[in-house]
mmCIF file as gemmi writes it, N, C-alpha and C atoms, coordinates in Angstrom:
data_model
loop_
_atom_site.group_PDB
_atom_site.id
_atom_site.type_symbol
_atom_site.label_atom_id
_atom_site.label_alt_id
_atom_site.label_comp_id
_atom_site.label_asym_id
_atom_site.label_entity_id
_atom_site.label_seq_id
_atom_site.pdbx_PDB_ins_code
_atom_site.Cartn_x
_atom_site.Cartn_y
_atom_site.Cartn_z
_atom_site.occupancy
_atom_site.B_iso_or_equiv
_atom_site.pdbx_formal_charge
_atom_site.auth_seq_id
_atom_site.auth_asym_id
_atom_site.pdbx_PDB_model_num
ATOM 1 N N . GLY Axp A 1 ? 84.641 105.117 105.16 1 0 ? 1 A 1
ATOM 2 C CA . GLY Axp A 1 ? 86.084 104.954 105.023 1 0 ? 1 A 1
ATOM 3 C C . GLY Axp A 1 ? 86.755 105.369 106.478 1 0 ? 1 A 1
ATOM 4 N N . LYS Axp A 2 ? 87.806 104.945 106.55 1 0 ? 2 A 1
ATOM 5 C CA . LYS Axp A 2 ? 88.722 105.34 107.952 1 0 ? 2 A 1
ATOM 6 C C . LYS Axp A 2 ? 89.197 106.571 107.8 1 0 ? 2 A 1
ATOM 7 N N . THR Axp A 3 ? 89.534 107.365 108.86 1 0 ? 3 A 1
ATOM 8 C CA . THR Axp A 3 ? 90.37 108.655 108.866 1 0 ? 3 A 1
ATOM 9 C C . THR Axp A 3 ? 91.44 108.413 109.928 1 0 ? 3 A 1
ATOM 10 N N . ALA Axp A 4 ? 92.136 109.426 110 1 0 ? 4 A 1
ATOM 11 C CA . ALA Axp A 4 ? 93.293 109.592 111.122 1 0 ? 4 A 1
ATOM 12 C C . ALA Axp A 4 ? 92.78 109.348 112.352 1 0 ? 4 A 1
ATOM 13 N N . LYS Axp A 5 ? 91.469 109.68 112.682 1 0 ? 5 A 1
ATOM 14 C CA . LYS Axp A 5 ? 91.04 109.595 113.965 1 0 ? 5 A 1
ATOM 15 C C . LYS Axp A 5 ? 90.711 107.929 114.333 1 0 ? 5 A 1
ATOM 16 N N . ASP Axp A 6 ? 90.588 107.206 113.268 1 0 ? 6 A 1
ATOM 17 C CA . ASP Axp A 6 ? 90.236 105.837 113.413 1 0 ? 6 A 1
ATOM 18 C C . ASP Axp A 6 ? 91.345 104.854 113.588 1 0 ? 6 A 1
ATOM 19 N N . VAL Axp A 7 ? 92.62 105.296 113.152 1 0 ? 7 A 1
ATOM 20 C CA . VAL Axp A 7 ? 93.846 104.4 113.184 1 0 ? 7 A 1
ATOM 21 C C . VAL Axp A 7 ? 94.826 105.245 113.742 1 0 ? 7 A 1
ATOM 22 N N . PRO Axp A 8 ? 95.948 104.665 114.224 1 0 ? 8 A 1
ATOM 23 C CA . PRO Axp A 8 ? 96.968 105.352 114.815 1 0 ? 8 A 1
ATOM 24 C C . PRO Axp A 8 ? 98.034 105.999 113.736 1 0 ? 8 A 1
ATOM 25 N N . ALA Axp A 9 ? 97.29 107.257 113.359 1 0 ? 9 A 1
ATOM 26 C CA . ALA Axp A 9 ? 98.117 108.002 112.388 1 0 ? 9 A 1
ATOM 27 C C . ALA Axp A 9 ? 99.095 109.039 112.985 1 0 ? 9 A 1
ATOM 28 N N . TYR Axp A 10 ? 100.135 109.18 112.383 1 0 ? 10 A 1
ATOM 29 C CA . TYR Axp A 10 ? 100.943 110.228 112.871 1 0 ? 10 A 1
ATOM 30 C C . TYR Axp A 10 ? 100.987 111.498 111.905 1 0 ? 10 A 1
ATOM 31 N N . VAL Axp A 11 ? 100.674 112.611 112.499 1 0 ? 11 A 1
ATOM 32 C CA . VAL Axp A 11 ? 100.538 113.815 111.697 1 0 ? 11 A 1
ATOM 33 C C . VAL Axp A 11 ? 101.521 115.059 111.958 1 0 ? 11 A 1
ATOM 34 N N . GLY Axp A 12 ? 102.287 115.252 111.131 1 0 ? 12 A 1
ATOM 35 C CA . GLY Axp A 12 ? 103.335 116.143 111.344 1 0 ? 12 A 1
ATOM 36 C C . GLY Axp A 12 ? 103.469 117.44 110.631 1 0 ? 12 A 1
ATOM 37 N N . ASN Axp A 13 ? 104.095 118.339 110.877 1 0 ? 13 A 1
ATOM 38 C CA . ASN Axp A 13 ? 103.953 119.773 110.057 1 0 ? 13 A 1
ATOM 39 C C . ASN Axp A 13 ? 105.47 120.137 109.604 1 0 ? 13 A 1
ATOM 40 N N . SER Axp A 14 ? 106.247 119.418 109.833 1 0 ? 14 A 1
ATOM 41 C CA . SER Axp A 14 ? 107.544 119.995 109.457 1 0 ? 14 A 1
ATOM 42 C C . SER Axp A 14 ? 108.52 118.4 109.258 1 0 ? 14 A 1
ATOM 43 N N . MET Axp A 15 ? 109.49 118.558 108.493 1 0 ? 15 A 1
ATOM 44 C CA . MET Axp A 15 ? 110.4 117.461 108.152 1 0 ? 15 A 1
ATOM 45 C C . MET Axp A 15 ? 111.721 117.803 108.089 1 0 ? 15 A 1
ATOM 46 N N . GLU Axp A 16 ? 112.513 116.731 108.227 1 0 ? 16 A 1
ATOM 47 C CA . GLU Axp A 16 ? 114.059 116.98 107.853 1 0 ? 16 A 1
ATOM 48 C C . GLU Axp A 16 ? 114.546 115.838 106.905 1 0 ? 16 A 1
ATOM 49 N N . GLU Axp A 17 ? 115.145 116.216 105.841 1 0 ? 17 A 1
ATOM 50 C CA . GLU Axp A 17 ? 115.522 115.144 104.998 1 0 ? 17 A 1
ATOM 51 C C . GLU Axp A 17 ? 117.121 115.122 104.859 1 0 ? 17 A 1
ATOM 52 N N . ILE Axp A 18 ? 117.505 113.837 105.105 1 0 ? 18 A 1
ATOM 53 C CA . ILE Axp A 18 ? 119.112 113.667 105.037 1 0 ? 18 A 1
ATOM 54 C C . ILE Axp A 18 ? 119.46 112.899 103.839 1 0 ? 18 A 1
ATOM 55 N N . TYR Axp A 19 ? 120.645 113.707 103.216 1 0 ? 19 A 1
ATOM 56 C CA . TYR Axp A 19 ? 121.199 113.099 101.85 1 0 ? 19 A 1
ATOM 57 C C . TYR Axp A 19 ? 122.53 112.637 102.012 1 0 ? 19 A 1
ATOM 58 N N . ALA Axp A 20 ? 122.749 111.771 101.022 1 0 ? 20 A 1
ATOM 59 C CA . ALA Axp A 20 ? 124.308 111.198 101.327 1 0 ? 20 A 1
ATOM 60 C C . ALA Axp A 20 ? 125.291 112.073 101.04 1 0 ? 20 A 1
ATOM 61 N N . LYS Axp A 21 ? 126.249 112.334 101.846 1 0 ? 21 A 1
ATOM 62 C CA . LYS Axp A 21 ? 127.41 113.172 101.84 1 0 ? 21 A 1
ATOM 63 C C . LYS Axp A 21 ? 128.494 112.65 100.869 1 0 ? 21 A 1
ATOM 64 N N . THR Axp A 22 ? 128.497 111.333 100.7 1 0 ? 22 A 1
ATOM 65 C CA . THR Axp A 22 ? 129.584 110.8 99.761 1 0 ? 22 A 1
ATOM 66 C C . THR Axp A 22 ? 128.941 109.577 99.255 1 0 ? 22 A 1
ATOM 67 N N . GLY Axp A 23 ? 129.759 108.847 98.283 1 0 ? 23 A 1
ATOM 68 C CA . GLY Axp A 23 ? 129.166 107.501 97.661 1 0 ? 23 A 1
ATOM 69 C C . GLY Axp A 23 ? 129.402 106.33 98.559 1 0 ? 23 A 1
ATOM 70 N N . GLY Axp A 24 ? 128.878 105.343 98.507 1 0 ? 24 A 1
ATOM 71 C CA . GLY Axp A 24 ? 128.993 104.253 98.991 1 0 ? 24 A 1
ATOM 72 C C . GLY Axp A 24 ? 127.971 103.44 99.358 1 0 ? 24 A 1
ATOM 73 N N . TYR Axp A 25 ? 127.95 102.501 100.275 1 0 ? 25 A 1
ATOM 74 C CA . TYR Axp A 25 ? 126.941 101.538 100.66 1 0 ? 25 A 1
ATOM 75 C C . TYR Axp A 25 ? 126.391 101.945 101.886 1 0 ? 25 A 1
ATOM 76 N N . VAL Axp A 26 ? 124.939 101.953 102.116 1 0 ? 26 A 1
ATOM 77 C CA . VAL Axp A 26 ? 124.419 102.59 103.349 1 0 ? 26 A 1
ATOM 78 C C . VAL Axp A 26 ? 123.728 101.463 104.082 1 0 ? 26 A 1
ATOM 79 N N . ASP Axp A 27 ? 124.016 101.391 105.265 1 0 ? 27 A 1
ATOM 80 C CA . ASP Axp A 27 ? 123.242 100.472 106.378 1 0 ? 27 A 1
ATOM 81 C C . ASP Axp A 27 ? 122.227 101.319 107.064 1 0 ? 27 A 1
ATOM 82 N N . MET Axp A 28 ? 121.004 101.028 106.915 1 0 ? 28 A 1
ATOM 83 C CA . MET Axp A 28 ? 119.866 101.932 107.654 1 0 ? 28 A 1
ATOM 84 C C . MET Axp A 28 ? 119.828 101.49 109.002 1 0 ? 28 A 1
ATOM 85 N N . LEU Axp A 29 ? 120.027 102.128 110.013 1 0 ? 29 A 1
ATOM 86 C CA . LEU Axp A 29 ? 119.716 101.729 111.442 1 0 ? 29 A 1
ATOM 87 C C . LEU Axp A 29 ? 118.3 101.886 112.027 1 0 ? 29 A 1
ATOM 88 N N . VAL Axp A 30 ? 117.424 102.48 111.097 1 0 ? 30 A 1
ATOM 89 C CA . VAL Axp A 30 ? 115.98 102.63 111.52 1 0 ? 30 A 1
ATOM 90 C C . VAL Axp A 30 ? 115.136 102.158 110.455 1 0 ? 30 A 1
ATOM 91 N N . ASP Axp A 31 ? 113.893 101.978 110.578 1 0 ? 31 A 1
ATOM 92 C CA . ASP Axp A 31 ? 112.98 101.37 109.512 1 0 ? 31 A 1
ATOM 93 C C . ASP Axp A 31 ? 111.726 102.601 109.56 1 0 ? 31 A 1
ATOM 94 N N . LEU Axp A 32 ? 110.896 102.198 108.43 1 0 ? 32 A 1
ATOM 95 C CA . LEU Axp A 32 ? 109.783 103.076 108.11 1 0 ? 32 A 1
ATOM 96 C C . LEU Axp A 32 ? 108.822 103.003 109.549 1 0 ? 32 A 1
ATOM 97 N N . ASN Axp A 33 ? 108.461 104.283 109.83 1 0 ? 33 A 1
ATOM 98 C CA . ASN Axp A 33 ? 107.551 104.397 111.011 1 0 ? 33 A 1
ATOM 99 C C . ASN Axp A 33 ? 108.158 104.347 112.4 1 0 ? 33 A 1
ATOM 100 N N . ASP Axp A 34 ? 109.632 104.207 112.308 1 0 ? 34 A 1
ATOM 101 C CA . ASP Axp A 34 ? 110.291 104.154 113.577 1 0 ? 34 A 1
ATOM 102 C C . ASP Axp A 34 ? 110.245 105.473 114.156 1 0 ? 34 A 1
ATOM 103 N N . THR Axp A 35 ? 110.09 105.737 115.52 1 0 ? 35 A 1
ATOM 104 C CA . THR Axp A 35 ? 110.338 106.831 116.361 1 0 ? 35 A 1
ATOM 105 C C . THR Axp A 35 ? 111.81 107.218 116.527 1 0 ? 35 A 1
ATOM 106 N N . VAL Axp A 36 ? 112.198 108.257 116.225 1 0 ? 36 A 1
ATOM 107 C CA . VAL Axp A 36 ? 113.657 108.673 116.444 1 0 ? 36 A 1
ATOM 108 C C . VAL Axp A 36 ? 113.66 109.874 117.588 1 0 ? 36 A 1
ATOM 109 N N . SER Axp A 37 ? 114.89 110.021 118.016 1 0 ? 37 A 1
ATOM 110 C CA . SER Axp A 37 ? 115.055 111.154 118.889 1 0 ? 37 A 1
ATOM 111 C C . SER Axp A 37 ? 116.194 112.002 118.252 1 0 ? 37 A 1
ATOM 112 N N . ALA Axp A 38 ? 116.371 113.31 118.628 1 0 ? 38 A 1
ATOM 113 C CA . ALA Axp A 38 ? 117.319 114.024 118.208 1 0 ? 38 A 1
ATOM 114 C C . ALA Axp A 38 ? 118.54 113.874 118.448 1 0 ? 38 A 1
ATOM 115 N N . GLY Axp A 39 ? 119.525 113.652 117.7 1 0 ? 39 A 1
ATOM 116 C CA . GLY Axp A 39 ? 120.881 113.222 117.736 1 0 ? 39 A 1
ATOM 117 C C . GLY Axp A 39 ? 121.022 111.648 117.546 1 0 ? 39 A 1
ATOM 118 N N . GLN Axp A 40 ? 119.986 111.033 117.285 1 0 ? 40 A 1
ATOM 119 C CA . GLN Axp A 40 ? 120.125 109.524 116.989 1 0 ? 40 A 1
ATOM 120 C C . GLN Axp A 40 ? 120.613 109.235 115.727 1 0 ? 40 A 1
ATOM 121 N N . LYS Axp A 41 ? 121.372 108.308 115.715 1 0 ? 41 A 1
ATOM 122 C CA . LYS Axp A 41 ? 122.267 107.827 114.552 1 0 ? 41 A 1
ATOM 123 C C . LYS Axp A 41 ? 121.179 106.973 113.82 1 0 ? 41 A 1
ATOM 124 N N . VAL Axp A 42 ? 120.96 107.303 112.513 1 0 ? 42 A 1
ATOM 125 C CA . VAL Axp A 42 ? 119.8 106.731 111.66 1 0 ? 42 A 1
ATOM 126 C C . VAL Axp A 42 ? 120.484 105.84 110.526 1 0 ? 42 A 1
ATOM 127 N N . ALA Axp A 43 ? 121.77 106.135 109.982 1 0 ? 43 A 1
ATOM 128 C CA . ALA Axp A 43 ? 122.288 105.424 109.008 1 0 ? 43 A 1
ATOM 129 C C . ALA Axp A 43 ? 123.869 105.516 109.192 1 0 ? 43 A 1
ATOM 130 N N . VAL Axp A 44 ? 124.563 104.45 108.557 1 0 ? 44 A 1
ATOM 131 C CA . VAL Axp A 44 ? 125.943 104.459 108.461 1 0 ? 44 A 1
ATOM 132 C C . VAL Axp A 44 ? 126.484 104.234 107.074 1 0 ? 44 A 1
ATOM 133 N N . GLN Axp A 45 ? 127.358 105.059 106.429 1 0 ? 45 A 1
ATOM 134 C CA . GLN Axp A 45 ? 127.745 104.639 105.008 1 0 ? 45 A 1
ATOM 135 C C . GLN Axp A 45 ? 129.207 104.058 105.114 1 0 ? 45 A 1
ATOM 136 N N . ARG Axp A 46 ? 129.334 103.263 104.345 1 0 ? 46 A 1
ATOM 137 C CA . ARG Axp A 46 ? 130.723 102.384 104.294 1 0 ? 46 A 1
ATOM 138 C C . ARG Axp A 46 ? 131.227 102.552 102.737 1 0 ? 46 A 1
ATOM 139 N N . ASN Axp A 47 ? 132.741 102.469 102.585 1 0 ? 47 A 1
ATOM 140 C CA . ASN Axp A 47 ? 133.157 102.38 101.327 1 0 ? 47 A 1
ATOM 141 C C . ASN Axp A 47 ? 133.308 101.101 100.853 1 0 ? 47 A 1
ATOM 142 N N . PHE Axp A 48 ? 133.756 100.673 99.613 1 0 ? 48 A 1
ATOM 143 C CA . PHE Axp A 48 ? 134.04 99.348 99.024 1 0 ? 48 A 1
ATOM 144 C C . PHE Axp A 48 ? 134.625 98.424 100.051 1 0 ? 48 A 1
ATOM 145 N N . PHE Axp A 49 ? 135.594 98.904 100.751 1 0 ? 49 A 1
ATOM 146 C CA . PHE Axp A 49 ? 136.308 97.97 101.787 1 0 ? 49 A 1
ATOM 147 C C . PHE Axp A 49 ? 135.845 97.671 102.965 1 0 ? 49 A 1
ATOM 148 N N . GLY Axp A 50 ? 134.432 98.379 103.35 1 0 ? 50 A 1
ATOM 149 C CA . GLY Axp A 50 ? 133.64 98.13 104.502 1 0 ? 50 A 1
ATOM 150 C C . GLY Axp A 50 ? 134.127 99.222 105.523 1 0 ? 50 A 1
ATOM 151 N N . ASP Axp A 51 ? 134.77 99.921 105.109 1 0 ? 51 A 1
ATOM 152 C CA . ASP Axp A 51 ? 135.26 100.96 106.192 1 0 ? 51 A 1
ATOM 153 C C . ASP Axp A 51 ? 134.143 102.103 106.388 1 0 ? 51 A 1
ATOM 154 N N . ILE Axp A 52 ? 133.832 102.516 107.819 1 0 ? 52 A 1
ATOM 155 C CA . ILE Axp A 52 ? 132.681 103.586 107.842 1 0 ? 52 A 1
ATOM 156 C C . ILE Axp A 52 ? 133.462 104.969 107.295 1 0 ? 52 A 1
ATOM 157 N N . VAL Axp A 53 ? 132.636 105.534 106.333 1 0 ? 53 A 1
ATOM 158 C CA . VAL Axp A 53 ? 133.092 106.902 105.941 1 0 ? 53 A 1
ATOM 159 C C . VAL Axp A 53 ? 132.149 107.902 106.467 1 0 ? 53 A 1
ATOM 160 N N . TYR Axp A 54 ? 130.918 107.747 106.889 1 0 ? 54 A 1
ATOM 161 C CA . TYR Axp A 54 ? 129.981 108.641 107.499 1 0 ? 54 A 1
ATOM 162 C C . TYR Axp A 54 ? 128.993 107.947 108.196 1 0 ? 54 A 1
ATOM 163 N N . GLU Axp A 55 ? 128.568 108.868 109.35 1 0 ? 55 A 1
ATOM 164 C CA . GLU Axp A 55 ? 127.519 108.41 110.126 1 0 ? 55 A 1
ATOM 165 C C . GLU Axp A 55 ? 126.436 109.47 110.128 1 0 ? 55 A 1
ATOM 166 N N . TYR Axp A 56 ? 125.203 109.106 109.799 1 0 ? 56 A 1
ATOM 167 C CA . TYR Axp A 56 ? 124.154 110.176 109.663 1 0 ? 56 A 1
ATOM 168 C C . TYR Axp A 56 ? 123.294 110.016 111 1 0 ? 56 A 1
ATOM 169 N N . LYS Axp A 57 ? 123.132 111.251 111.5 1 0 ? 57 A 1
ATOM 170 C CA . LYS Axp A 57 ? 122.206 111.411 112.635 1 0 ? 57 A 1
ATOM 171 C C . LYS Axp A 57 ? 121.266 112.495 112.285 1 0 ? 57 A 1
ATOM 172 N N . THR Axp A 58 ? 120.058 112.461 112.998 1 0 ? 58 A 1
ATOM 173 C CA . THR Axp A 58 ? 118.978 113.35 112.764 1 0 ? 58 A 1
ATOM 174 C C . THR Axp A 58 ? 119.16 114.408 113.868 1 0 ? 58 A 1
ATOM 175 N N . SER Axp A 59 ? 118.629 115.648 113.409 1 0 ? 59 A 1
ATOM 176 C CA . SER Axp A 59 ? 118.664 116.782 114.239 1 0 ? 59 A 1
ATOM 177 C C . SER Axp A 59 ? 117.404 117.003 114.937 1 0 ? 59 A 1
ATOM 178 N N . ILE Axp A 60 ? 116.426 116.285 114.689 1 0 ? 60 A 1
ATOM 179 C CA . ILE Axp A 60 ? 115.14 116.413 115.286 1 0 ? 60 A 1
ATOM 180 C C . ILE Axp A 60 ? 114.555 115.21 115.841 1 0 ? 60 A 1
ATOM 181 N N . ALA Axp A 61 ? 113.641 115.368 116.685 1 0 ? 61 A 1
ATOM 182 C CA . ALA Axp A 61 ? 112.777 114.009 117.153 1 0 ? 61 A 1
ATOM 183 C C . ALA Axp A 61 ? 111.582 114.028 116.147 1 0 ? 61 A 1
ATOM 184 N N . GLY Axp A 62 ? 111.157 112.834 115.984 1 0 ? 62 A 1
ATOM 185 C CA . GLY Axp A 62 ? 110.037 112.53 115.069 1 0 ? 62 A 1
ATOM 186 C C . GLY Axp A 62 ? 109.834 111.033 114.641 1 0 ? 62 A 1
ATOM 187 N N . ARG Axp A 63 ? 109.357 110.969 113.41 1 0 ? 63 A 1
ATOM 188 C CA . ARG Axp A 63 ? 109.028 109.744 112.977 1 0 ? 63 A 1
ATOM 189 C C . ARG Axp A 63 ? 109.539 109.374 111.513 1 0 ? 63 A 1
ATOM 190 N N . VAL Axp A 64 ? 110.23 108.308 111.183 1 0 ? 64 A 1
ATOM 191 C CA . VAL Axp A 64 ? 110.54 107.968 109.837 1 0 ? 64 A 1
ATOM 192 C C . VAL Axp A 64 ? 109.52 107.911 109.075 1 0 ? 64 A 1
ATOM 193 N N . SER Axp A 65 ? 109.469 108.77 108.042 1 0 ? 65 A 1
ATOM 194 C CA . SER Axp A 65 ? 108.318 108.924 107.112 1 0 ? 65 A 1
ATOM 195 C C . SER Axp A 65 ? 108.791 108.503 105.717 1 0 ? 65 A 1
ATOM 196 N N . ILE Axp A 66 ? 109.911 108.513 105.111 1 0 ? 66 A 1
ATOM 197 C CA . ILE Axp A 66 ? 110.334 108.04 103.868 1 0 ? 66 A 1
ATOM 198 C C . ILE Axp A 66 ? 111.806 107.56 103.995 1 0 ? 66 A 1
ATOM 199 N N . ILE Axp A 67 ? 112.03 106.498 103.471 1 0 ? 67 A 1
ATOM 200 C CA . ILE Axp A 67 ? 113.352 105.742 103.562 1 0 ? 67 A 1
ATOM 201 C C . ILE Axp A 67 ? 113.74 105.175 102.224 1 0 ? 67 A 1
ATOM 202 N N . ALA Axp A 68 ? 115.229 105.264 102.001 1 0 ? 68 A 1
ATOM 203 C CA . ALA Axp A 68 ? 115.687 104.633 100.622 1 0 ? 68 A 1
ATOM 204 C C . ALA Axp A 68 ? 116.098 103.357 101.003 1 0 ? 68 A 1
ATOM 205 N N . ARG Axp A 69 ? 115.678 102.525 100.145 1 0 ? 69 A 1
ATOM 206 C CA . ARG Axp A 69 ? 115.878 100.997 100.413 1 0 ? 69 A 1
ATOM 207 C C . ARG Axp A 69 ? 117.229 100.468 99.708 1 0 ? 69 A 1
ATOM 208 N N . ASP Axp A 70 ? 117.537 101.292 98.608 1 0 ? 70 A 1
ATOM 209 C CA . ASP Axp A 70 ? 118.706 100.755 97.801 1 0 ? 70 A 1
ATOM 210 C C . ASP Axp A 70 ? 120.077 101.249 98.563 1 0 ? 70 A 1
ATOM 211 N N . ALA Axp A 71 ? 120.763 99.873 98.827 1 0 ? 71 A 1
ATOM 212 C CA . ALA Axp A 71 ? 122.112 100.231 99.556 1 0 ? 71 A 1
ATOM 213 C C . ALA Axp A 71 ? 123.045 101.067 99.111 1 0 ? 71 A 1
ATOM 214 N N . HIS Axp A 72 ? 123.155 101.043 97.857 1 0 ? 72 A 1
ATOM 215 C CA . HIS Axp A 72 ? 124.449 101.938 97.114 1 0 ? 72 A 1
ATOM 216 C C . HIS Axp A 72 ? 123.755 103.267 96.735 1 0 ? 72 A 1
ATOM 217 N N . ARG Axp A 73 ? 124.42 104.254 97.337 1 0 ? 73 A 1
ATOM 218 C CA . ARG Axp A 73 ? 124.12 105.654 97.327 1 0 ? 73 A 1
ATOM 219 C C . ARG Axp A 73 ? 124.987 106.445 96.682 1 0 ? 73 A 1
ATOM 220 N N . GLU Axp A 74 ? 124.653 107.556 95.846 1 0 ? 74 A 1
ATOM 221 C CA . GLU Axp A 74 ? 125.576 108.291 95.05 1 0 ? 74 A 1
ATOM 222 C C . GLU Axp A 74 ? 125.605 109.699 96.202 1 0 ? 74 A 1
ATOM 223 N N . PRO Axp A 75 ? 126.69 110.464 96.045 1 0 ? 75 A 1
ATOM 224 C CA . PRO Axp A 75 ? 126.618 111.824 96.736 1 0 ? 75 A 1
ATOM 225 C C . PRO Axp A 75 ? 125.554 112.571 96.547 1 0 ? 75 A 1
ATOM 226 N N . GLY Axp A 76 ? 124.797 113.009 97.457 1 0 ? 76 A 1
ATOM 227 C CA . GLY Axp A 76 ? 123.695 114.073 97.255 1 0 ? 76 A 1
ATOM 228 C C . GLY Axp A 76 ? 122.191 113.244 97.085 1 0 ? 76 A 1
ATOM 229 N N . THR Axp A 77 ? 122.256 111.88 96.922 1 0 ? 77 A 1
ATOM 230 C CA . THR Axp A 77 ? 120.936 111.222 96.912 1 0 ? 77 A 1
ATOM 231 C C . THR Axp A 77 ? 120.26 111.042 98.423 1 0 ? 77 A 1
ATOM 232 N N . HIS Axp A 78 ? 119.005 111.056 98.299 1 0 ? 78 A 1
ATOM 233 C CA . HIS Axp A 78 ? 118.072 111.03 99.464 1 0 ? 78 A 1
ATOM 234 C C . HIS Axp A 78 ? 118.261 109.665 100.1 1 0 ? 78 A 1
ATOM 235 N N . LEU Axp A 79 ? 118.338 109.699 101.53 1 0 ? 79 A 1
ATOM 236 C CA . LEU Axp A 79 ? 118.566 108.65 102.222 1 0 ? 79 A 1
ATOM 237 C C . LEU Axp A 79 ? 117.258 108.274 103.28 1 0 ? 79 A 1
ATOM 238 N N . ILE Axp A 80 ? 116.857 109.538 103.922 1 0 ? 80 A 1
ATOM 239 C CA . ILE Axp A 80 ? 115.772 109.221 104.96 1 0 ? 80 A 1
ATOM 240 C C . ILE Axp A 80 ? 114.98 110.736 105.115 1 0 ? 80 A 1
ATOM 241 N N . THR Axp A 81 ? 113.769 110.759 105.475 1 0 ? 81 A 1
ATOM 242 C CA . THR Axp A 81 ? 113.034 111.776 105.797 1 0 ? 81 A 1
ATOM 243 C C . THR Axp A 81 ? 112.311 111.563 107.179 1 0 ? 81 A 1
ATOM 244 N N . ILE Axp A 82 ? 112.622 112.517 108.137 1 0 ? 82 A 1
ATOM 245 C CA . ILE Axp A 82 ? 112.159 112.321 109.473 1 0 ? 82 A 1
ATOM 246 C C . ILE Axp A 82 ? 110.814 113.457 109.543 1 0 ? 82 A 1
ATOM 247 N N . MET Axp A 83 ? 109.681 113.005 109.959 1 0 ? 83 A 1
ATOM 248 C CA . MET Axp A 83 ? 108.628 113.879 110.014 1 0 ? 83 A 1
ATOM 249 C C . MET Axp A 83 ? 108.529 114.316 111.463 1 0 ? 83 A 1
ATOM 250 N N . THR Axp A 84 ? 108.165 115.594 111.857 1 0 ? 84 A 1
ATOM 251 C CA . THR Axp A 84 ? 108.036 115.914 113.111 1 0 ? 84 A 1
ATOM 252 C C . THR Axp A 84 ? 106.841 116.76 113.394 1 0 ? 84 A 1
ATOM 253 N N . LYS Axp A 85 ? 106.31 117.252 114.639 1 0 ? 85 A 1
ATOM 254 C CA . LYS Axp A 85 ? 105.407 118.174 114.972 1 0 ? 85 A 1
ATOM 255 C C . LYS Axp A 85 ? 106.099 119.251 115.58 1 0 ? 85 A 1
ATOM 256 N N . LYS Axp A 86 ? 106.141 120.45 114.914 1 0 ? 86 A 1
ATOM 257 C CA . LYS Axp A 86 ? 106.767 121.602 115.713 1 0 ? 86 A 1
ATOM 258 C C . LYS Axp A 86 ? 105.435 122.563 115.989 1 0 ? 86 A 1
ATOM 259 N N . GLU Axp A 87 ? 105.662 123.234 117.159 1 0 ? 87 A 1
ATOM 260 C CA . GLU Axp A 87 ? 104.668 124.193 117.754 1 0 ? 87 A 1
ATOM 261 C C . GLU Axp A 87 ? 104.597 125.331 116.758 1 0 ? 87 A 1
ATOM 262 N N . ARG Axp A 88 ? 103.607 125.634 116.5 1 0 ? 88 A 1
ATOM 263 C CA . ARG Axp A 88 ? 103.3 126.83 115.456 1 0 ? 88 A 1
ATOM 264 C C . ARG Axp A 88 ? 102.859 127.987 116.35 1 0 ? 88 A 1
ATOM 265 N N . ARG Axp A 89 ? 103.331 129.252 116.079 1 0 ? 89 A 1
ATOM 266 C CA . ARG Axp A 89 ? 102.865 130.357 116.844 1 0 ? 89 A 1
ATOM 267 C C . ARG Axp A 89 ? 101.379 130.834 116.154 1 0 ? 89 A 1
ATOM 268 N N . ASN Axp A 90 ? 100.775 131.442 116.939 1 0 ? 90 A 1
ATOM 269 C CA . ASN Axp A 90 ? 99.406 132.025 116.502 1 0 ? 90 A 1
ATOM 270 C C . ASN Axp A 90 ? 99.794 133.234 115.479 1 0 ? 90 A 1
ATOM 271 N N . HIS Axp A 91 ? 98.909 133.446 114.474 1 0 ? 91 A 1
ATOM 272 C CA . HIS Axp A 91 ? 98.852 134.573 113.528 1 0 ? 91 A 1
ATOM 273 C C . HIS Axp A 91 ? 99.079 135.733 114.258 1 0 ? 91 A 1
ATOM 274 N N . SER Axp A 92 ? 98.365 136.027 115.493 1 0 ? 92 A 1
ATOM 275 C CA . SER Axp A 92 ? 98.44 137.395 116.136 1 0 ? 92 A 1
ATOM 276 C C . SER Axp A 92 ? 99.714 137.55 116.677 1 0 ? 92 A 1
ATOM 277 N N . ASP Axp A 93 ? 100.578 136.216 116.989 1 0 ? 93 A 1
ATOM 278 C CA . ASP Axp A 93 ? 101.831 136.716 117.521 1 0 ? 93 A 1
ATOM 279 C C . ASP Axp A 93 ? 102.698 137.349 116.447 1 0 ? 93 A 1
ATOM 280 N N . TYR Axp A 94 ? 102.609 136.857 115.19 1 0 ? 94 A 1
ATOM 281 C CA . TYR Axp A 94 ? 103.455 137.605 114.083 1 0 ? 94 A 1
ATOM 282 C C . TYR Axp A 94 ? 102.996 139.041 113.823 1 0 ? 94 A 1
ATOM 283 N N . ILE Axp A 95 ? 101.764 139.225 113.997 1 0 ? 95 A 1
ATOM 284 C CA . ILE Axp A 95 ? 101.313 140.675 113.732 1 0 ? 95 A 1
ATOM 285 C C . ILE Axp A 95 ? 101.857 141.548 114.962 1 0 ? 95 A 1
ATOM 286 N N . SER Axp A 96 ? 101.6 141.225 116.035 1 0 ? 96 A 1
ATOM 287 C CA . SER Axp A 96 ? 102.134 142.095 117.13 1 0 ? 96 A 1
ATOM 288 C C . SER Axp A 96 ? 103.542 142.217 117.355 1 0 ? 96 A 1
ATOM 289 N N . SER Axp A 97 ? 104.327 141.235 116.676 1 0 ? 97 A 1
ATOM 290 C CA . SER Axp A 97 ? 105.733 141.424 116.731 1 0 ? 97 A 1
ATOM 291 C C . SER Axp A 97 ? 106.095 142.275 115.603 1 0 ? 97 A 1
ATOM 292 N N . GLU Axp A 98 ? 105.373 142.379 114.478 1 0 ? 98 A 1
ATOM 293 C CA . GLU Axp A 98 ? 105.88 143.192 113.41 1 0 ? 98 A 1
ATOM 294 C C . GLU Axp A 98 ? 105.421 144.699 113.598 1 0 ? 98 A 1
ATOM 295 N N . ILE Axp A 99 ? 104.616 145.005 114.492 1 0 ? 99 A 1
ATOM 296 C CA . ILE Axp A 99 ? 104.262 146.544 114.814 1 0 ? 99 A 1
ATOM 297 C C . ILE Axp A 99 ? 104.742 146.829 115.891 1 0 ? 99 A 1
ATOM 298 N N . GLY Axp A 100 ? 105.681 146.124 116.714 1 0 ? 100 A 1
ATOM 299 C CA . GLY Axp A 100 ? 106.322 146.518 117.818 1 0 ? 100 A 1
ATOM 300 C C . GLY Axp A 100 ? 105.591 146.529 119.116 1 0 ? 100 A 1
ATOM 301 N N . GLN Axp A 101 ? 104.561 145.667 119.209 1 0 ? 101 A 1
ATOM 302 C CA . GLN Axp A 101 ? 103.66 145.716 120.528 1 0 ? 101 A 1
ATOM 303 C C . GLN Axp A 101 ? 104.112 144.544 121.363 1 0 ? 101 A 1
């Protein structure tokens, strides 16, 4: 079988989930596996009349890992998940900071 070393896999250790702030129709501006930058607009939500009621931006850089395909969204429903790679501190960093070294 193939592993992540054999194919161009994206491995992350943190994610940001974006949820609908209001009800309406959502136009996704990104697709699954797209690379996004911090502050990038990823979706626009419109009301029944076509007026823009909310624009969604990501606060992190990463890759789109989960995306909702249904255009109609209720308040609080999932829209998109961005996966990212955050630097992790070494375990020894936590220990020394806790004991005041």
